[in-house]
DRENSE-708931 format. One record per residue (C-alpha): z, y, x negated; residue number from 1. Coordinates in steps of 0.001 Angstrom, whole numbers, plus 500000, padded with zeros to 6 digits. Each point is the difference from the previous one (the first is absolute). Layout:
! DRENSE-708931
{z = Z, y = Y, x = X, dokol = NUM}
...
END
This chain:
! DRENSE-708931
{z = 528390, y = 504341, x = 511127, dokol = 1}
{z = 496897, y = 498868, x = 501948, dokol = 2}
{z = 501673, y = 497092, x = 501628, dokol = 3}
{z = 499495, y = 500380, x = 503811, dokol = 4}
{z = 502057, y = 497029, x = 500934, dokol = 5}
{z = 502302, y = 497205, x = 498605, dokol = 6}
{z = 498832, y = 498297, x = 496844, dokol = 7}
{z = 499527, y = 496732, x = 501920, dokol = 8}
{z = 497849, y = 501611, x = 502586, dokol = 9}
{z = 496136, y = 500065, x = 500269, dokol = 10}
{z = 498422, y = 500649, x = 496594, dokol = 11}
{z = 503526, y = 499751, x = 498570, dokol = 12}
{z = 500916, y = 503231, x = 501940, dokol = 13}
{z = 497087, y = 502107, x = 498857, dokol = 14}
{z = 498139, y = 500318, x = 503321, dokol = 15}
{z = 497681, y = 498070, x = 502287, dokol = 16}
{z = 496787, y = 500225, x = 498020, dokol = 17}
{z = 499457, y = 498083, x = 496677, dokol = 18}
{z = 497694, y = 502824, x = 498816, dokol = 19}
{z = 502706, y = 502577, x = 500401, dokol = 20}
{z = 502925, y = 497852, x = 498774, dokol = 21}
{z = 498762, y = 499255, x = 496449, dokol = 22}
{z = 499606, y = 503669, x = 498965, dokol = 23}
{z = 503166, y = 501022, x = 501596, dokol = 24}
{z = 501881, y = 497269, x = 497968, dokol = 25}
{z = 498238, y = 501131, x = 496696, dokol = 26}
{z = 500956, y = 503503, x = 500792, dokol = 27}
{z = 503683, y = 498819, x = 500219, dokol = 28}
{z = 499619, y = 497852, x = 496861, dokol = 29}
{z = 498890, y = 502982, x = 497855, dokol = 30}
{z = 502257, y = 502438, x = 501647, dokol = 31}
{z = 497208, y = 502319, x = 501203, dokol = 32}
{z = 498631, y = 500521, x = 496623, dokol = 33}
{z = 497197, y = 498285, x = 497828, dokol = 34}
{z = 497424, y = 501237, x = 502388, dokol = 35}
{z = 497087, y = 498437, x = 498258, dokol = 36}
{z = 501664, y = 496639, x = 499696, dokol = 37}
{z = 501062, y = 499871, x = 503650, dokol = 38}
{z = 496372, y = 500972, x = 501048, dokol = 39}
{z = 498325, y = 497407, x = 497879, dokol = 40}
{z = 502374, y = 497319, x = 501183, dokol = 41}
{z = 499615, y = 501161, x = 503618, dokol = 42}
{z = 496249, y = 499957, x = 499876, dokol = 43}
{z = 499942, y = 496485, x = 498599, dokol = 44}
{z = 502564, y = 498969, x = 502705, dokol = 45}
{z = 497595, y = 501280, x = 502707, dokol = 46}
{z = 497247, y = 497674, x = 498540, dokol = 47}
{z = 502533, y = 497163, x = 500595, dokol = 48}
{z = 500807, y = 501129, x = 503442, dokol = 49}
{z = 496263, y = 500066, x = 500995, dokol = 50}
{z = 499768, y = 496469, x = 498757, dokol = 51}
{z = 502999, y = 498923, x = 502086, dokol = 52}
{z = 498424, y = 501407, x = 503111, dokol = 53}
{z = 496383, y = 498705, x = 499338, dokol = 54}
{z = 498617, y = 496733, x = 501331, dokol = 55}
{z = 500645, y = 498252, x = 496606, dokol = 56}
{z = 503599, y = 501252, x = 499823, dokol = 57}
{z = 503164, y = 498715, x = 501714, dokol = 58}
{z = 500143, y = 502798, x = 502537, dokol = 59}
{z = 503364, y = 501221, x = 499021, dokol = 60}
{z = 501459, y = 503464, x = 500754, dokol = 61}
{z = 503467, y = 499148, x = 499018, dokol = 62}
{z = 501023, y = 499715, x = 496298, dokol = 63}
{z = 502672, y = 497391, x = 501104, dokol = 64}
{z = 497186, y = 497588, x = 500613, dokol = 65}
{z = 498588, y = 500287, x = 496725, dokol = 66}
{z = 500940, y = 497097, x = 497592, dokol = 67}
{z = 498788, y = 498476, x = 496766, dokol = 68}
{z = 497192, y = 498057, x = 501784, dokol = 69}
{z = 498659, y = 503303, x = 501369, dokol = 70}
{z = 499704, y = 501438, x = 496431, dokol = 71}
{z = 498340, y = 496683, x = 498873, dokol = 72}
{z = 497361, y = 500593, x = 502670, dokol = 73}
{z = 499655, y = 503579, x = 499015, dokol = 74}
{z = 499388, y = 498894, x = 496352, dokol = 75}
{z = 497145, y = 497739, x = 501298, dokol = 76}
{z = 498512, y = 502936, x = 501933, dokol = 77}
{z = 500027, y = 502230, x = 496893, dokol = 78}
{z = 498536, y = 497269, x = 497839, dokol = 79}
{z = 497104, y = 499539, x = 502377, dokol = 80}
{z = 499353, y = 503771, x = 499949, dokol = 81}
{z = 499967, y = 499905, x = 496104, dokol = 82}
{z = 497757, y = 497039, x = 499887, dokol = 83}
{z = 497634, y = 501847, x = 502487, dokol = 84}
{z = 499833, y = 503108, x = 497754, dokol = 85}
{z = 501713, y = 502288, x = 502585, dokol = 86}
{z = 503207, y = 500453, x = 497955, dokol = 87}
{z = 500855, y = 500243, x = 496432, dokol = 88}
{z = 502546, y = 497732, x = 498389, dokol = 89}
{z = 502128, y = 502909, x = 499238, dokol = 90}
{z = 500007, y = 501378, x = 503424, dokol = 91}
{z = 500997, y = 496533, x = 501430, dokol = 92}
{z = 502855, y = 499764, x = 497579, dokol = 93}
{z = 501122, y = 503507, x = 500881, dokol = 94}
{z = 499936, y = 499242, x = 503752, dokol = 95}
{z = 502189, y = 496931, x = 499441, dokol = 96}
{z = 502444, y = 502059, x = 497897, dokol = 97}
{z = 500250, y = 502579, x = 502645, dokol = 98}
{z = 500588, y = 497511, x = 502601, dokol = 99}
{z = 502798, y = 498500, x = 497939, dokol = 100}
{z = 501611, y = 503405, x = 499531, dokol = 101}
{z = 499669, y = 500958, x = 503671, dokol = 102}
{z = 501396, y = 496742, x = 501221, dokol = 103}
{z = 502966, y = 500390, x = 497628, dokol = 104}
{z = 500587, y = 503636, x = 501438, dokol = 105}
{z = 499830, y = 498700, x = 503542, dokol = 106}
{z = 502200, y = 496916, x = 499590, dokol = 107}
{z = 502334, y = 501324, x = 497296, dokol = 108}
{z = 499499, y = 496781, x = 497963, dokol = 109}
{z = 497386, y = 498176, x = 497916, dokol = 110}
{z = 499816, y = 496887, x = 502095, dokol = 111}
{z = 496478, y = 500386, x = 501344, dokol = 112}
{z = 497625, y = 500805, x = 497182, dokol = 113}
{z = 497133, y = 498781, x = 497879, dokol = 114}
{z = 501751, y = 499059, x = 496727, dokol = 115}
{z = 496917, y = 500870, x = 497802, dokol = 116}
{z = 497016, y = 501640, x = 501552, dokol = 117}
{z = 497741, y = 499289, x = 497049, dokol = 118}
{z = 501026, y = 496269, x = 499988, dokol = 119}
{z = 499801, y = 499893, x = 503733, dokol = 120}
{z = 496379, y = 501214, x = 500023, dokol = 121}
{z = 499163, y = 497788, x = 497029, dokol = 122}
{z = 498161, y = 502920, x = 498498, dokol = 123}
{z = 500679, y = 502263, x = 496915, dokol = 124}
{z = 499298, y = 503668, x = 500226, dokol = 125}
{z = 498352, y = 501699, x = 497172, dokol = 126}
{z = 500495, y = 503735, x = 498933, dokol = 127}
{z = 496923, y = 499787, x = 497658, dokol = 128}
{z = 496491, y = 499859, x = 501250, dokol = 129}
{z = 497751, y = 497561, x = 498058, dokol = 130}
{z = 496869, y = 500180, x = 501869, dokol = 131}
{z = 497793, y = 502954, x = 500729, dokol = 132}
{z = 500278, y = 501413, x = 503495, dokol = 133}
{z = 497332, y = 499681, x = 502652, dokol = 134}
{z = 498421, y = 503071, x = 501333, dokol = 135}
{z = 499250, y = 501763, x = 496716, dokol = 136}
{z = 496278, y = 499945, x = 500511, dokol = 137}
{z = 499343, y = 502879, x = 502344, dokol = 138}
{z = 496625, y = 498821, x = 501181, dokol = 139}
{z = 501623, y = 496731, x = 501084, dokol = 140}
{z = 502803, y = 501904, x = 501719, dokol = 141}
{z = 497499, y = 502307, x = 501879, dokol = 142}
{z = 498289, y = 496903, x = 501297, dokol = 143}
{z = 503357, y = 498836, x = 501384, dokol = 144}
{z = 500698, y = 503505, x = 501397, dokol = 145}
{z = 496715, y = 499849, x = 501889, dokol = 146}
{z = 500659, y = 496717, x = 501389, dokol = 147}
{z = 503460, y = 501053, x = 501017, dokol = 148}
{z = 498590, y = 503150, x = 501735, dokol = 149}
{z = 498077, y = 498016, x = 502298, dokol = 150}
{z = 503128, y = 498451, x = 501647, dokol = 151}
{z = 503104, y = 501729, x = 498725, dokol = 152}
{z = 499109, y = 503424, x = 498660, dokol = 153}
{z = 503619, y = 501023, x = 499633, dokol = 154}
{z = 500456, y = 496869, x = 497699, dokol = 155}
{z = 496989, y = 501250, x = 498062, dokol = 156}
{z = 501855, y = 503317, x = 499578, dokol = 157}
{z = 503060, y = 498100, x = 498631, dokol = 158}
{z = 497743, y = 498289, x = 497486, dokol = 159}
{z = 498543, y = 503265, x = 498720, dokol = 160}
{z = 503403, y = 501777, x = 499764, dokol = 161}
{z = 501587, y = 496985, x = 498152, dokol = 162}
{z = 497184, y = 499798, x = 497446, dokol = 163}
{z = 499714, y = 503818, x = 499546, dokol = 164}
{z = 503752, y = 501033, x = 499931, dokol = 165}
{z = 501940, y = 496863, x = 499449, dokol = 166}
{z = 501780, y = 500198, x = 503297, dokol = 167}
{z = 501847, y = 497070, x = 501488, dokol = 168}
{z = 498932, y = 498663, x = 503296, dokol = 169}
{z = 502767, y = 501797, x = 502003, dokol = 170}
{z = 499314, y = 503253, x = 498093, dokol = 171}
{z = 496273, y = 499930, x = 500809, dokol = 172}
{z = 500716, y = 499321, x = 503664, dokol = 173}
{z = 502581, y = 502753, x = 500356, dokol = 174}
{z = 498332, y = 502659, x = 497609, dokol = 175}
{z = 500227, y = 503567, x = 501379, dokol = 176}
{z = 496115, y = 500544, x = 499585, dokol = 177}
{z = 499793, y = 503745, x = 500864, dokol = 178}
{z = 502771, y = 500729, x = 497453, dokol = 179}
{z = 498310, y = 497775, x = 497306, dokol = 180}
{z = 496728, y = 501774, x = 500725, dokol = 181}
{z = 501575, y = 503423, x = 499702, dokol = 182}
{z = 501736, y = 499086, x = 496654, dokol = 183}
{z = 496741, y = 498517, x = 498570, dokol = 184}
{z = 498185, y = 503293, x = 500770, dokol = 185}
{z = 502729, y = 502290, x = 498843, dokol = 186}
{z = 501581, y = 498246, x = 497009, dokol = 187}
{z = 497411, y = 497433, x = 499087, dokol = 188}
{z = 502698, y = 497199, x = 500403, dokol = 189}
{z = 501828, y = 498334, x = 502739, dokol = 190}
{z = 503692, y = 499091, x = 500524, dokol = 191}
{z = 500540, y = 496616, x = 501498, dokol = 192}
{z = 503107, y = 500225, x = 502205, dokol = 193}
{z = 499317, y = 498229, x = 503345, dokol = 194}
{z = 500936, y = 496294, x = 500501, dokol = 195}
{z = 501510, y = 499711, x = 496384, dokol = 196}
{z = 502816, y = 497383, x = 499290, dokol = 197}
{z = 503461, y = 501049, x = 500995, dokol = 198}
{z = 501711, y = 502863, x = 498213, dokol = 199}
{z = 496780, y = 501056, x = 498279, dokol = 200}
{z = 498395, y = 502172, x = 502651, dokol = 201}
{z = 499967, y = 503827, x = 500146, dokol = 202}
{z = 499785, y = 502731, x = 497628, dokol = 203}
{z = 502942, y = 498574, x = 497984, dokol = 204}
{z = 497759, y = 497288, x = 498646, dokol = 205}
{z = 496429, y = 501524, x = 499646, dokol = 206}
{z = 497099, y = 497616, x = 499242, dokol = 207}
{z = 497228, y = 502330, x = 498962, dokol = 208}
{z = 496534, y = 498430, x = 499534, dokol = 209}
{z = 497059, y = 502078, x = 498473, dokol = 210}
{z = 497144, y = 500137, x = 502481, dokol = 211}
{z = 496449, y = 498834, x = 499221, dokol = 212}
{z = 496858, y = 499355, x = 502006, dokol = 213}
{z = 501283, y = 496540, x = 501066, dokol = 214}
{z = 503210, y = 501452, x = 501477, dokol = 215}
{z = 498095, y = 502759, x = 501723, dokol = 216}
{z = 497700, y = 497427, x = 501631, dokol = 217}
{z = 502896, y = 497601, x = 500932, dokol = 218}
{z = 501830, y = 503040, x = 501713, dokol = 219}
{z = 496849, y = 501192, x = 501740, dokol = 220}
{z = 499291, y = 496444, x = 501343, dokol = 221}
{z = 503686, y = 499488, x = 501012, dokol = 222}
{z = 499992, y = 503251, x = 501962, dokol = 223}
{z = 496759, y = 499030, x = 501571, dokol = 224}
{z = 501286, y = 496629, x = 501338, dokol = 225}
{z = 503479, y = 501366, x = 500734, dokol = 226}
{z = 500828, y = 499763, x = 503921, dokol = 227}
{z = 499723, y = 503031, x = 502051, dokol = 228}
{z = 503167, y = 502105, x = 499978, dokol = 229}
{z = 501439, y = 498181, x = 496956, dokol = 230}
{z = 500614, y = 501132, x = 496391, dokol = 231}
{z = 499913, y = 496614, x = 498523, dokol = 232}
{z = 498250, y = 496594, x = 500686, dokol = 233}
{z = 502325, y = 499072, x = 503037, dokol = 234}
{z = 499103, y = 501151, x = 503545, dokol = 235}
{z = 502668, y = 502312, x = 501499, dokol = 236}
{z = 501386, y = 497203, x = 502197, dokol = 237}
{z = 499276, y = 497192, x = 497634, dokol = 238}
{z = 502874, y = 498004, x = 498417, dokol = 239}
{z = 499666, y = 499160, x = 496195, dokol = 240}
{z = 500744, y = 496391, x = 500823, dokol = 241}
{z = 497162, y = 499780, x = 502452, dokol = 242}
{z = 497599, y = 501664, x = 497468, dokol = 243}
{z = 500958, y = 497226, x = 497473, dokol = 244}
{z = 499347, y = 497277, x = 502487, dokol = 245}
{z = 496794, y = 501296, x = 501554, dokol = 246}
{z = 498381, y = 501729, x = 497047, dokol = 247}
{z = 501598, y = 498978, x = 496697, dokol = 248}
{z = 500042, y = 496268, x = 500474, dokol = 249}
{z = 496505, y = 499447, x = 501130, dokol = 250}
{z = 498823, y = 502374, x = 497231, dokol = 251}
{z = 501825, y = 497806, x = 497307, dokol = 252}
{z = 497992, y = 497067, x = 501385, dokol = 253}
{z = 496906, y = 501942, x = 499225, dokol = 254}
{z = 501194, y = 501004, x = 496541, dokol = 255}
{z = 500640, y = 496285, x = 499185, dokol = 256}
{z = 496399, y = 499090, x = 500845, dokol = 257}
{z = 498771, y = 502670, x = 497667, dokol = 258}
{z = 502196, y = 498782, x = 497079, dokol = 259}
{z = 502691, y = 502547, x = 500323, dokol = 260}
{z = 503471, y = 498659, x = 500340, dokol = 261}
{z = 501430, y = 503052, x = 501749, dokol = 262}
{z = 500358, y = 503881, x = 500062, dokol = 263}
{z = 502689, y = 499764, x = 497213, dokol = 264}
{z = 497262, y = 498850, x = 497510, dokol = 265}
{z = 498432, y = 503381, x = 500555, dokol = 266}
{z = 503124, y = 501688, x = 499016, dokol = 267}
{z = 499880, y = 497984, x = 496701, dokol = 268}
{z = 496346, y = 500840, x = 499458, dokol = 269}
{z = 501029, y = 503668, x = 500319, dokol = 270}
{z = 502650, y = 499663, x = 497452, dokol = 271}
{z = 497722, y = 498186, x = 497552, dokol = 272}
{z = 497507, y = 502934, x = 500218, dokol = 273}
{z = 502700, y = 502579, x = 499658, dokol = 274}
{z = 501181, y = 498293, x = 496735, dokol = 275}
{z = 496523, y = 500119, x = 498624, dokol = 276}
{z = 499631, y = 503609, x = 501004, dokol = 277}
{z = 503279, y = 500867, x = 498201, dokol = 278}
{z = 499492, y = 497956, x = 496818, dokol = 279}
{z = 496183, y = 499602, x = 499757, dokol = 280}
{z = 500853, y = 496283, x = 499707, dokol = 281}
{z = 499551, y = 497292, x = 502524, dokol = 282}
{z = 503145, y = 498501, x = 501621, dokol = 283}
{z = 501521, y = 497061, x = 498168, dokol = 284}
{z = 498950, y = 497713, x = 502989, dokol = 285}
{z = 496422, y = 501165, x = 499260, dokol = 286}
{z = 500193, y = 499232, x = 496276, dokol = 287}
{z = 501209, y = 503484, x = 498779, dokol = 288}
{z = 502001, y = 500238, x = 496801, dokol = 289}
{z = 501500, y = 503562, x = 500273, dokol = 290}
{z = 503611, y = 498685, x = 499180, dokol = 291}
{z = 498821, y = 498683, x = 496736, dokol = 292}
{z = 498124, y = 503178, x = 499160, dokol = 293}
{z = 502367, y = 502691, x = 501279, dokol = 294}
{z = 503360, y = 498799, x = 501353, dokol = 295}
{z = 501084, y = 503508, x = 501020, dokol = 296}
{z = 496798, y = 500606, x = 502011, dokol = 297}
{z = 500462, y = 496685, x = 501828, dokol = 298}
{z = 503632, y = 500896, x = 500847, dokol = 299}
{z = 499056, y = 503414, x = 501215, dokol = 300}
{z = 497322, y = 498595, x = 502178, dokol = 301}
{z = 502304, y = 497317, x = 501554, dokol = 302}
{z = 502647, y = 502638, x = 500707, dokol = 303}
{z = 497439, y = 502327, x = 501793, dokol = 304}
{z = 498588, y = 497145, x = 501920, dokol = 305}
{z = 503452, y = 498923, x = 501095, dokol = 306}
{z = 500618, y = 503413, x = 501381, dokol = 307}
{z = 496765, y = 500155, x = 501819, dokol = 308}
{z = 500703, y = 496671, x = 501665, dokol = 309}
{z = 503430, y = 501268, x = 501246, dokol = 310}
{z = 502264, y = 498166, x = 497575, dokol = 311}
{z = 502326, y = 501181, x = 497378, dokol = 312}
{z = 499868, y = 497063, x = 497601, dokol = 313}
{z = 497370, y = 499661, x = 497406, dokol = 314}
{z = 499877, y = 496265, x = 500043, dokol = 315}
{z = 498672, y = 500008, x = 503570, dokol = 316}
{z = 496601, y = 500898, x = 498510, dokol = 317}
{z = 499842, y = 496551, x = 498445, dokol = 318}
{z = 499637, y = 498436, x = 503407, dokol = 319}
{z = 496768, y = 501862, x = 500425, dokol = 320}
{z = 498388, y = 500372, x = 496568, dokol = 321}
{z = 501555, y = 497085, x = 497989, dokol = 322}
{z = 502469, y = 499942, x = 497114, dokol = 323}
{z = 499885, y = 501713, x = 496660, dokol = 324}
{z = 497445, y = 498144, x = 497770, dokol = 325}
END
C-alpha cells in the first residue's frame, strides 16, 4: 500500500504533497495495474494541482481542504479556458472526471465530486467534426510559421511537426529528433514514440508515418532550433511546464491572431490530407463522398489514420475528418 500515514492525516495519509498523493492513491485504487489509465488520470490531476497552486486557485496542498466549492471554482476555470480556445470541451470534461476519480481514491468515498462534468461545464462534447479544420492551406501555414519564427522559433517547429506528421503538442515538444532523422533517412518513415499518451509509448505500440518532403523539412527545422545539448525541443535544464508557459502560451496568442485556433487544428489538417492521399477523395468535412462510393475504402482509411494518430479505435478518425456521409 502507498499510504504513508493514517488515513485521516495530511492528504488522507498519502504524503505531504498534493501532486504526489493523487497518483499514489490511484496506484492503490487500481492495484498497481492499468498503467495507461493511472497515468492519464495522474496527468490530469497534475493540471488540477497546478491550478490549486496558481494565483487563481485556492492555494491548497492538502486534499482534506478540497470541498465541493473548490471543484465549482475549478469548473469555472476550465470553462474560461474552453471559451478562450485554450482547451477543448473533451479535455475539460476529462480533467473533471479524473479529479472525481482521484478525489474518490484519496478520500475513500464519493462525497466531494462534480456530479456531471458535462452538465457542470454547460457544454456538450462532440466526437464527430462538422467543420473543416484550419491550417489545411500550407501557404497560410507557412506565413504563420514565419511569424512564429521571429519570436518563438521552437513554437514554429511544433507547428510544422504537427502539420507534417499529425503529432500532438507534447509529442512534438518531446520528439527524439536525431532518431526520427535517422529513421527518415534509413527507412523512409518515422515512428512516433516520445511524449505519447500513457501506455502507448515504445516499440510495443509503433506509429509509423511515411516520410515526405514536408516531414523532412519539419525535422530539419526542428533540429536547427533545438537547444544546444538537447535531442528534442526542450533545453537540457528546461522543465516541460516552463516551456508551455513561456513558449506555447504566447505562441497560441499569435496563432489566434492569424485565424488558427491552436496546434491541434494542424493535427486535424494532417488527418484530412492523409484521408485524401489514401482514398483519392476529400475528407467528409471538406465535402468528400468516399463512403457513398466505396465504404470499404473509407473504413480502411479510417483504420489506417487511427493507427497513425496513436489510437486503436476507428471511430476516433471522425473527430478529425467527419462522419460517414
